[in-house]
C-alpha positions in Angstrom: -12.3 -16.5 33.9 -9.7 -14.8 31.8 -11.4 -15.3 28.4 -10.9 -11.8 26.7 -14.7 -11.3 26.8 -15.3 -14.3 24.5 -16.5 -16.7 27.2 -18.1 -16.9 30.7 -17.2 -20.4 31.4 -13.9 -22.2 32.3 -12.4 -25.2 34.1 -9.5 -25.9 36.2 -6.6 -27.8 34.5 -4.1 -29.3 36.9 -1.5 -29.9 34.2 -2.0 -26.4 32.7 -1.6 -25.0 36.2 1.6 -26.9 36.6 3.1 -25.7 33.4 1.9 -22.0 33.3 0.8 -21.2 37.0 -2.7 -20.4 35.9 -4.9 -23.5 35.6 -8.0 -22.1 34.2 -9.0 -23.0 30.6 -12.0 -21.2 28.8 -14.7 -23.2 27.3 -17.1 -22.3 24.4 -15.3 -19.4 23.1 -17.5 -17.1 20.9 -17.0 -15.1 17.8 -14.9 -17.8 16.1 -12.2 -17.6 18.7 -10.1 -20.4 20.4 -7.2 -21.1 22.7 -6.7 -21.4 26.4 -8.1 -17.7 26.9 -9.9 -17.3 23.7 -7.0 -15.3 22.6 -6.7 -16.4 18.9 -8.9 -17.2 15.9 -10.1 -20.7 15.3 -8.7 -22.7 12.6 -10.1 -21.4 9.3 -10.6 -17.9 10.5 -8.4 -14.8 10.7 -8.4 -11.2 11.9 -6.4 -8.2 10.3 -6.0 -6.3 13.5 -6.0 -7.5 17.1 -9.4 -6.0 18.1 -11.1 -7.0 14.8 -13.6 -9.9 14.6 -12.5 -13.2 13.2 -13.4 -13.5 9.6 -13.7 -16.8 7.7 -10.6 -17.7 5.5 -12.9 -19.5 3.0 -9.8 -21.3 1.6 -10.6 -23.6 -1.4 -10.4 -27.1 -0.1 -8.9 -28.4 -3.3 -6.3 -25.5 -3.7 -5.2 -25.0 -0.4 -2.7 -26.8 1.8 -5.0 -26.2 4.9 -8.1 -24.2 5.9 -5.7 -21.8 7.7 -4.7 -18.3 6.4 -2.6 -15.3 7.4 -3.6 -12.1 8.9 -4.4 -10.7 5.6 -6.6 -13.6 4.8 -4.3 -15.3 2.2 -4.4 -19.1 2.1 -1.5 -21.2 1.7 -1.8 -22.8 -1.8 -0.8 -26.0 -3.4 1.5 -26.2 -6.2 0.3 -24.4 -9.4 -2.4 -22.5 -7.6 -2.7 -18.8 -6.6 -5.1 -16.3 -5.4 -6.1 -15.4 -1.7 -8.5 -18.2 -1.6 -6.4 -20.7 -3.6 -9.0 -21.1 -6.4 -7.5 -20.1 -9.6 -4.5 -21.7 -11.4 -1.3 -19.9 -12.1 -0.5 -18.9 -15.6 1.1 -21.9 -17.4 -1.1 -24.3 -15.2 -4.6 -25.8 -15.6 -7.2 -28.2 -14.1 -7.6 -27.6 -10.3 -7.6 -31.0 -8.5 -6.8 -32.2 -4.9 -3.1 -32.2 -6.0 -3.2 -28.6 -7.2 -3.1 -27.3 -10.7 -1.3 -29.3 -13.6 1.6 -27.5 -15.4 1.4 -27.0 -19.0 3.7 -29.5 -20.9 5.6 -26.4 -22.6 6.7 -25.1 -19.1 7.4 -28.3 -17.5 11.0 -28.1 -19.0 11.6 -24.6 -17.6 13.6 -24.1 -14.6 11.9 -20.6 -13.9 10.3 -19.9 -10.6 8.5 -16.6 -11.5 5.8 -14.7 -9.5 2.8 -14.9 -11.8 1.3 -11.6 -10.7 4.8 -10.0 -11.9 5.6 -11.6 -15.2 4.4 -10.3 -18.6 4.8 -13.6 -20.5 6.0 -17.2 -20.4 9.6 -18.0 -19.4 11.1 -19.6 -22.6 14.7 -18.4 -22.1 15.1 -19.6 -18.4 14.8 -16.1 -17.0 11.6 -14.4 -15.8 10.2 -11.5 -18.0 9.0 -8.8 -15.7 6.1 -6.3 -16.1 7.3 -2.7 -16.5 7.0 -1.7 -12.9 8.3 -5.0 -11.4 11.7 -6.1 -10.7 13.7 -9.0 -9.0 14.8 -12.4 -10.4 11.4 -13.9 -9.7 9.5 -10.7 -10.7 8.2 -10.6 -7.2 9.1 -7.1 -6.2 7.8 -3.5 -7.0 10.3 -1.0 -8.6 11.1 2.1 -6.5 8.3 4.5 -6.6 5.7 1.7 -7.0 3.7 -0.5 -4.7 1.0 -3.3 -4.6 2.0 -6.1 -6.8 -1.2 -7.1 -8.7 -1.5 -9.7 -11.5 -4.6 -7.8 -12.9 -2.5 -4.6 -13.4 -0.6 -4.5 -16.8 2.2 -2.6 -15.2 2.3 -5.1 -12.3 2.6 -2.4 -9.6 0.9 0.9 -9.2 2.9 4.2 -9.2 3.0 6.1 -5.8 0.7 9.0 -6.0 1.2 11.1 -3.0 0.0 14.1 -4.9 3.4 14.2 -6.7 5.3 15.1 -3.4 6.9 11.6 -2.7 8.0 8.6 -4.6 8.0 6.4 -1.4 5.0 4.4 -0.4 3.6 1.1 0.5 0.1 -0.5 0.8 -1.8 0.9 3.8 -3.0 -1.7 6.3 -5.8 0.4 7.7 -8.2 0.3 4.8 -10.9 -2.5 3.6 -12.8 -3.3 0.6 -15.9 -1.4 0.1 -18.4 -1.4 -2.6 -20.5 1.6 -3.7 -23.6 0.2 -5.3 -27.1 1.0 -6.7 -29.4 -1.9 -6.9 -32.6 0.0 -7.1 -34.4 -2.2 -4.7 -36.7 0.8 -3.5 -36.5 3.6 -6.0 -34.3 5.2 -8.5 -31.5 5.8 -5.9 -30.8 9.5 -7.1 -30.2 8.6 -10.6 -31.6 10.9 -13.6 -32.1 10.6 -17.1 -30.9 13.4 -19.5 -30.7 14.1 -23.2 -27.3 14.6 -24.9 -27.9 18.3 -24.6 -28.5 18.2 -20.9 -32.3 18.6 -20.9 -34.1 16.2 -18.5 -35.7 13.0 -19.7 -38.2 10.6 -18.0 -36.6 8.0 -15.8 -38.9 5.2 -14.5 -38.4 2.5 -11.8 -39.6 -1.1 -12.1 -41.0 -2.4 -8.8 -41.2 -5.9 -10.3 -37.7 -6.1 -11.8 -36.0 -3.6 -9.4 -34.2 -1.8 -12.1 -34.5 1.7 -13.9 -35.1 2.4 -17.5 -35.8 5.2 -19.9 -36.9 5.5 -23.6 -36.3 7.6 -26.5 -38.5 8.5 -29.6 -35.7 10.0 -31.6 -32.3 8.9 -32.5 -30.5 11.3 -30.3 -29.3 9.2 -27.2 -30.5 9.5 -23.7 -28.2 8.9 -20.8 -28.4 7.6 -17.1 -26.7 10.3 -15.0 -25.6 10.7 -11.3 -25.9 14.5 -11.2 -23.4 16.7 -9.4 -25.7 18.2 -7.0 -26.1 14.9 -5.3 -22.7 15.4 -3.7 -24.2 17.6 -1.2 -26.1 14.8 0.2 -24.1 11.6 -0.6 -20.8 10.8 -2.0 -22.1 7.9 -3.8 -20.1 7.4 -7.0 -19.0 11.0 -7.1 -16.7 13.3 -5.2 -13.3 12.2 -4.2 -12.9 8.6 -5.3 -9.0 8.5 -5.2 -9.2 5.1 -3.5 -11.0 3.7 -6.4 -8.0 4.2 -8.9 -7.0 0.9 -10.5 -10.4 -0.6 -9.5 -13.6 -1.4 -11.5 -16.8 0.3 -12.3 -19.4 -2.3 -13.5 -23.2 -2.4 -14.2 -25.8 -4.5 -15.8 -27.4 -3.2 -18.9 -29.7 -4.2 -21.8 -31.4 -2.5 -24.7 -34.4 -3.7 -26.5 -33.5 -3.0 -30.0 -30.8 -5.1 -31.8 -28.4 -4.4 -34.4 -27.0 -1.3 -32.8 -23.4 -0.7 -32.6 -21.7 0.9 -29.5 -20.3 4.4 -29.7 -17.1 6.1 -28.3 -19.4 7.9 -25.7 -21.2 5.2 -24.0 -19.7 5.8 -20.6 -18.6 9.3 -19.6 -16.6 10.4 -16.5 -16.3 14.1 -15.8 -14.3 15.9 -13.1 -11.6 18.6 -12.5 -12.2 20.0 -16.0 -11.5 16.7 -17.7 -13.8 14.4 -19.5 -13.1 10.7 -20.7 -15.3 8.3 -22.6 -15.4 4.5 -23.4 -17.5 2.2 -25.5 -19.6 -0.6 -24.1 -17.6 -3.1 -26.3 -15.4 -2.9 -29.5 -16.8 -0.9 -32.2 -17.1 -3.8 -34.7 -19.5 -5.7 -32.4 -23.2 -5.2 -32.0 -25.2 -4.8 -28.7 -27.2 -7.9 -27.9 -30.9 -7.4 -28.3 -33.0 -7.7 -24.8 -30.1 -9.6 -23.1 -28.6 -8.2 -19.9 -25.0 -8.1 -19.8 -22.5 -7.0 -17.2 -20.0 -4.3 -18.5 -16.9 -3.7 -16.4 -14.5 -0.8 -16.8 -11.1 -0.4 -15.1 -10.4 3.0 -13.5 -6.9 3.8 -14.8 -5.1 5.5 -17.8 -3.7 2.3 -19.4 -4.6 1.8 -23.0 -6.1 -1.5 -22.3 -8.9 0.3 -20.1 -10.2 1.9 -23.5 -10.6 5.5 -22.0 -10.3 8.4 -24.6 -8.5 10.7 -24.5 -5.7 9.0 -22.9 -4.9 10.9 -19.7 -1.5 10.9 -17.9 -1.2 9.2 -14.6 -1.6 12.4 -12.5 -4.5 13.8 -14.8 -6.5 10.5 -14.2 -5.9 10.8 -10.3 -7.0 14.5 -10.5 -10.2 13.5 -12.3 -11.0 10.8 -9.7 -10.3 13.3 -6.9 -13.2 15.6 -7.9 -15.5 13.2 -9.9 -18.5 15.3 -10.9 -20.6 13.2 -13.3 -21.1 9.7 -14.4 -23.1 9.0 -17.5 -24.2 5.7 -19.0 -25.8 5.8 -22.5 -29.3 4.3 -22.3 -30.9 4.5 -25.8 -29.6 3.4 -29.2 -31.7 4.7 -32.0 -35.4 5.6 -32.5 -38.1 4.1 -30.0 -35.4 2.2 -28.0 -35.4 1.5 -24.3 -32.4 1.1 -22.0 -32.4 -0.8 -18.6 -29.7 -0.3 -15.9 -29.2 -2.3 -12.7 -26.5 -3.3 -10.2 -24.2 -0.3 -10.7 -21.0 -1.0 -8.6 -17.8 0.9 -7.8 -15.1 -0.8 -6.0 -13.8 1.4 -3.3 -12.2 1.3 0.1 -12.7 2.8 3.5 -10.6 3.1 6.8 -12.4 0.3 8.8 -11.7 -3.3 9.5 -12.5 -6.1 6.9 -11.0 -7.7 3.8 -7.8 -5.8 3.1 -7.7 -3.0 0.3 -3.8 -3.2 -0.6 -4.3 -0.8 -3.5 -4.7 2.2 -1.0 -1.1 3.8 -0.3 0.5 5.1 2.7 3.1 7.5 1.7 6.3 8.4 3.3 6.3 12.2 3.2 9.2 14.6 2.8 9.8 17.7 5.2 7.1 20.2 4.9 4.2 17.6 4.0 1.9 15.4 6.3 -1.0 13.1 5.9 -1.5 9.7 4.5 -1.2 11.0 0.9 1.1 13.9 1.8 -1.9 16.1 0.9 -1.4 18.6 3.7 1.3 21.2 4.5 3.1 20.5 7.8 3.2 23.2 10.5 5.4 26.2 9.5 4.8 25.5 5.7 2.3 26.9 3.1 1.1 26.4 -0.4 3.3 27.9 -3.1 0.0 28.2 -5.1 -3.3 27.9 -3.2 -5.3 27.2 -6.3 -3.4 23.8 -7.0 -4.9 22.4 -3.6 -3.2 19.4 -2.5 -1.0 19.2 -5.7 0.6 22.5 -4.8 4.1 22.5 -3.4 4.6 23.4 0.3 7.2 26.0 1.0 8.4 27.5 4.4 6.1 30.2 6.1 7.7 33.6 5.8 6.9 34.8 9.2 9.2 36.8 11.6 10.4 34.6 14.4 9.5 31.4 12.5 5.9 31.6 13.5 3.0 29.4 11.9 1.1 30.7 9.1 -2.2 29.5 7.2 -1.2 26.7 5.2 -3.3 27.8 2.1 -3.0 31.6 2.1 0.3 32.0 3.9 -1.0 34.5 6.2 1.1 34.7 9.5 -0.7 34.3 12.7 1.9 35.4 15.1 1.7 39.1 16.4 5.5 39.3 15.8 4.7 39.9 12.2 2.7 43.2 12.9 3.8 44.9 16.3 0.7 47.1 16.1 -2.0 44.1 16.7 -2.8 43.0 20.2 -4.3 39.7 19.3 -3.0 37.2 16.6 -5.6 35.8 14.0 -5.4 32.2 14.9 -6.8 29.7 12.2 -9.3 26.8 13.0 -7.7 24.4 15.3 -5.6 27.1 17.0 -6.4 29.3 19.9 -4.9 32.6 21.4 -2.8 31.8 24.4 -4.3 34.3 27.1 -0.7 34.9 28.5 0.7 35.6 25.1 -2.2 36.7 22.9 0.1 37.6 20.0 0.7 33.7 19.3 -1.4 30.8 18.5 -1.4 27.3 20.1 -3.1 24.1 18.8 -6.4 23.1 20.2 -6.3 20.2 22.6 -9.0 18.5 20.4 -8.9 15.4 18.3 -9.1 15.7 14.5 -8.3 19.6 14.5 -11.6 20.8 15.8 -11.7 24.4 16.9 -11.6 25.6 20.4 -12.0 28.8 22.5 -10.9 30.0 25.9 -13.2 30.5 29.0 -12.7 34.0 30.2 -13.0 33.2 34.0 -11.0 30.0 34.2 -8.8 30.2 31.1 -9.9 26.7 30.3 -9.5 25.6 26.6 -12.8 24.1 25.6 -13.5 22.4 22.1 -16.6 24.1 20.6 -16.9 22.3 17.3 -17.3 18.7 18.1 -18.7 16.2 15.6 -22.5 15.5 15.7 -23.5 13.6 18.7 -20.2 14.4 20.5 -19.6 16.9 23.3 -17.3 17.6 26.2 -14.3 20.1 26.7 -12.0 17.7 24.7 -14.9 16.2 22.5 -14.6 13.1 24.9 -18.2 12.7 25.7 -21.4 11.5 23.9 -24.0 14.3 23.7 -27.6 14.0 25.1 -29.4 11.1 23.3 -26.3 9.4 22.3 -24.0 6.6 23.8 -20.7 5.3 23.3 -16.9 5.8 24.3 -15.3 8.0 21.7 -11.8 8.0 23.3 -11.9 4.4 24.6 -11.6 5.5 28.2 -13.6 2.6 29.4 -12.5 -0.1 27.1 -12.6 -0.4 23.3 -13.3 2.8 21.2 -17.0 3.1 20.4 -18.1 6.0 18.3 -21.2 7.8 19.6 -24.3 6.5 18.2 -28.1 7.3 18.9 -29.8 5.9 21.8 -32.5 3.3 20.9 -35.6 4.2 23.2 -38.4 3.2 20.9 -39.4 7.0 20.6 -40.5 6.9 24.1 -38.3 9.7 25.3 -38.1 13.5 24.8 -35.1 14.0 22.6 -34.6 17.5 23.8 -34.5 16.4 27.5 -31.1 16.3 28.9 -30.0 13.0 30.3 -32.6 11.0 28.4 -30.3 8.0 28.2 -27.0 6.7 29.8 -24.2 8.4 27.7 -21.9 5.3 28.3 -24.2 2.2 28.1 -27.2 3.7 26.1 -29.8 2.7 28.8 -33.0 4.8 28.5 -33.6 6.9 31.5 -36.4 9.3 30.9 -39.1 7.2 29.5 -42.5 8.6 28.4 -46.0 7.1 27.6 -46.0 4.8 30.7 -43.0 2.9 29.5 -39.7 2.2 31.5 -36.3 1.1 30.8 -34.7 -2.3 31.6 -33.5 -2.3 35.2 -31.1 -5.3 35.2 -28.3 -5.9 37.5 -25.3 -5.6 35.1 -23.3 -8.3 37.0 -26.1 -10.9 37.1 -27.8 -10.1 33.7 -26.9 -11.0 30.0 -26.1 -7.9 27.9 -29.2 -7.8 25.9 -32.6 -6.2 26.2 -35.0 -7.3 28.8 -38.3 -9.0 28.1 -41.4 -7.3 27.3 -42.6 -7.8 30.8 -39.6 -6.1 32.3 -37.8 -9.2 33.5 -34.2 -9.7 32.8 -32.2 -12.5 31.0 -30.0 -13.8 34.0 -26.5 -15.4 33.7 -26.1 -18.8 35.3 -26.0 -18.6 39.0 -28.3 -15.6 39.3 -32.0 -15.2 39.7 -34.8 -12.7 40.3 -36.6 -10.1 38.3 -33.5 -7.9 38.0 -30.9 -10.9 38.2 -29.6 -9.4 41.5 -30.1 -12.7 43.7 -27.8 -15.6 43.8 -29.5 -18.8 42.6 -28.5 -21.3 45.3 -29.8 -24.2 43.3 -27.6 -23.5 40.4 -24.1 -22.6 41.4 -21.5 -21.6 38.9 -19.3 -24.4 37.4 -16.4 -23.3 39.3 -18.0 -23.8 42.8 -18.9 -27.4 41.7 -15.3 -28.3 41.1 -14.2 -27.0 44.7 -17.4 -29.0 46.0 -16.3 -32.1 44.4 -12.6 -32.0 45.8 -14.1 -31.1 49.3 -16.3 -34.2 49.1 -13.4 -36.4 48.3 -11.3 -34.9 51.1 -14.2 -35.6 53.6 -14.5 -39.2 52.4 -10.7 -39.9 53.1 -10.9 -38.1 56.3 -13.9 -40.3 57.5 -12.1 -43.3 56.3 -8.9 -42.3 58.2 -10.9 -41.7 61.4 -12.6 -45.1 61.2 -9.1 -46.6 60.9 -7.8 -44.8 64.0 -11.0 -45.7 65.9 -10.5 -49.5 65.1 -6.9 -49.3 66.4 -7.8 -47.4 69.6 -10.7 -49.9 70.3 -8.2 -52.9 69.9 -10.5 -54.4 67.2 -7.5 -55.3 64.8 -4.2 -53.9 64.2 -3.6 -51.4 61.5 -0.5 -51.8 59.7 1.8 -48.6 59.9 2.4 -48.5 56.3 -1.4 -48.3 55.5 -2.0 -45.9 58.3 0.8 -43.4 57.0 -0.5 -43.9 53.4 -4.0 -42.9 54.3 -2.6 -40.0 56.3 -0.3 -38.8 53.4 -3.5 -39.0 51.0 -5.4 -36.9 53.5 -2.7 -34.4 53.6 -2.3 -34.2 50.1 -6.1 -33.7 49.6 -5.9 -30.9 52.2 -3.2 -29.3 50.3 -5.0 -29.4 47.1 -8.0 -27.8 48.8 -5.9 -25.2 50.2 -4.5 -24.2 47.0 -7.9 -24.1 45.5 -9.0 -21.8 48.4 -6.0 -19.7 47.8 -6.7 -19.4 44.0 -10.3 -18.4 44.9 -9.2 -15.9 47.5 -6.9 -14.3 44.8 -9.9 -14.0 42.5 -11.8 -12.4 45.3 -9.1 -9.9 45.9 -8.9 -9.1 42.1 -12.7 -8.6 42.2 -12.4 -6.3 45.3 -9.8 -4.4 43.5 -12.0 -3.8 40.5 -14.9 -2.8 42.6 -12.6 -0.2 44.3 -11.5 1.0 41.0 -15.2 1.3 39.9 -16.0 3.2 43.0 -13.0 5.5 42.5 -14.2 6.1 38.9 -17.8 6.8 40.1 -16.2 9.7 42.4 -14.3 10.9 39.4 -17.4 10.9 37.1 -19.3 12.7 39.9 -16.6 15.3 40.1 -16.5 15.7 36.1 -20.3 16.0 36.2 -20.0 18.9 38.8 -17.5 20.5 36.6 -19.8 20.1 33.6 -22.6 21.7 35.5 -20.5 24.7 36.4 -19.3 25.0 32.8 -22.9 24.9 31.5 -23.8 27.7 34.1 -20.9 29.7 32.9 -22.0 29.4 29.3 -25.5 30.4 30.3 -24.0 33.5 32.0 -22.0 34.3 28.9 -25.0 33.8 26.7 -27.0 36.4 28.9 -24.0 38.8 28.5 -23.9 38.3 24.7 -27.7 39.0 24.5 -27.2 42.2 26.5 -24.5 43.3 24.1 -26.7 42.4 21.1 -29.5 44.6 22.5 -27.0 47.4 23.1 -25.7 47.0 19.6 -29.2 47.1 18.2 -30.1 50.3 20.1 -26.8 51.9 18.8 -27.7 50.9 15.2 -31.2 52.5 15.7 -29.5 55.7 17.1 -27.1 55.9 14.2 -29.8 55.4 11.7 -31.9 58.2 13.2 -28.9 60.5 13.1 -28.2 59.5 9.4 -31.6 60.4 8.5 -31.4 63.8 10.4 -28.2 64.5 8.6 -29.6 63.6 5.2 -32.7 65.8 5.7 -30.3 68.7 6.7 -28.2 68.2 3.8 -31.2 68.2 1.5 -32.3 71.5 3.0 -29.0 72.9 2.6 -28.7 72.1 -1.1 -32.3 73.1 -1.8 -31.6 76.4 -0.1 -28.5 77.0 -2.3 -30.4 76.2 -5.4 -33.1 78.8 -4.7 -30.4 81.5 -4.1 
């Protein structure tokens, strides 16, 4: 069954075979898929990319025209309705019903057809009034240098950032919405409490309410704080938060003393030498006493976001790139207590899921590369290294046009200095053994460093990510399994093998690097030993027996269950039975004619024979289809055997590489010992020289 891995059952459809040449239709598609081959999402589901899972559209039944949505998860809305799920009314409309939203009487006489996300006010003059960064007769397009039309943005669209190197960008399709949160379900989650002068205060965690709180006896405020040193362990809320620009920071807060007014420094963000503050609410309001409220702050420089001082666009982006502290005021006045919960920062990450269209994809000019033009291209360097990705990239000044360090400008090629024998290559490059004065890029993904094996001149990656190994970082290390390059199907990052702590993690080959099957079990335990063709891809039972697929039997699912053949066999058997019945009827008819027990009309006899011939042709066609499937299976088995031989060869090569590394290690140890002995001899010689010098000086003084 050709069901894209979403079903193991199919039926033969005669009409489908006549129309397409392939008559097998899949049944019971999984993961919310449908279609003849489970090739598309069911109605009411979508996927952003081809390999993603199908996600629910969740279209509002009242506001949407149908339960279907596009590949970005956006539903088709009824008149007057907007939003990805078709649940809010457009500006100038109200009251969502089964017919959509009702238009305000004032706008019913207007002939405007404006995009509500791009307009700054009502269309009184018959023409759409666009927001500052929006253009078009309908206010439905971003101006050049801007992207992502968003109704929540006062400007309408976001200015291209690209670290100031490009004014051409669009929404990236590779990022999905991600929430960075602290819900305090188990502990304080890395938060601290500090006084205004920076001295620590006591922070407590409530197991009952699952929040954090701190108190003050004096009027000086105490703050909740995510400190900078946590960046070493987690990027939560701090570090590079560029992809949170224009999004929201929110938290639940309550204070137990009423009548207090907010201050200008209730929320503080610090980073890149910059500091901005904002009040919890307008200064003329008072904080509610003992009532938990959700406070939300938009992360941009627009005046409506209430951050002070008001930064420029690039200053605000620079602050978010290196966020070093987040402070939230906890106490207001003497003997007050503040409570914090559900801190949330809207962010994005490069995985599948709900799209995050506010993340940009820049079109970089010559000399720049990267999604945000944050890197210098090969052959270019920073004009000023201290500016980092904000610095301008200029051509390298190397003889012969050689490559240089993108930050320092140092040339790698030996042509720059004819006295050197070997170029000083940067990380991600190596010396060509046949031309050691030049540098070549490592054949490793993601720019990992590499080295050249002296005996074979093979280039080997030597700085693979954790859990990854191989000459090209293409294999999972011992104790990990997956397929990092997708050589055997979809890309699967290397992850730790789950062997219930019953293997020696330091033992090589303790689990299968491709499937994760545990191989060297301890403590009288063993791994599942299931036939992969006949068993379901799940763990075996506690007694070691496997969960078999239909048509297979046995402890390891390696025997055919004759009492329960697959559904496709039942179809062939049914047609065979029909043919045998027609053949027996035809034989009876001929026997009667031969025995003279009644004349058989020629038309009837010919009709019966034609029916038998048609049944035989159908049966032969089914046999040919089955024969084709068998040939395909044999080809797959032959390919698997070929891959097995290839793996054995690669394993032998890997063993030889390990032996070479061991030999090199021994040689390295010998050199270390020789160096240590030489240092000892030099130290003794130095001490003797020092003693002789002292004797000489002493003798001169006496004279």
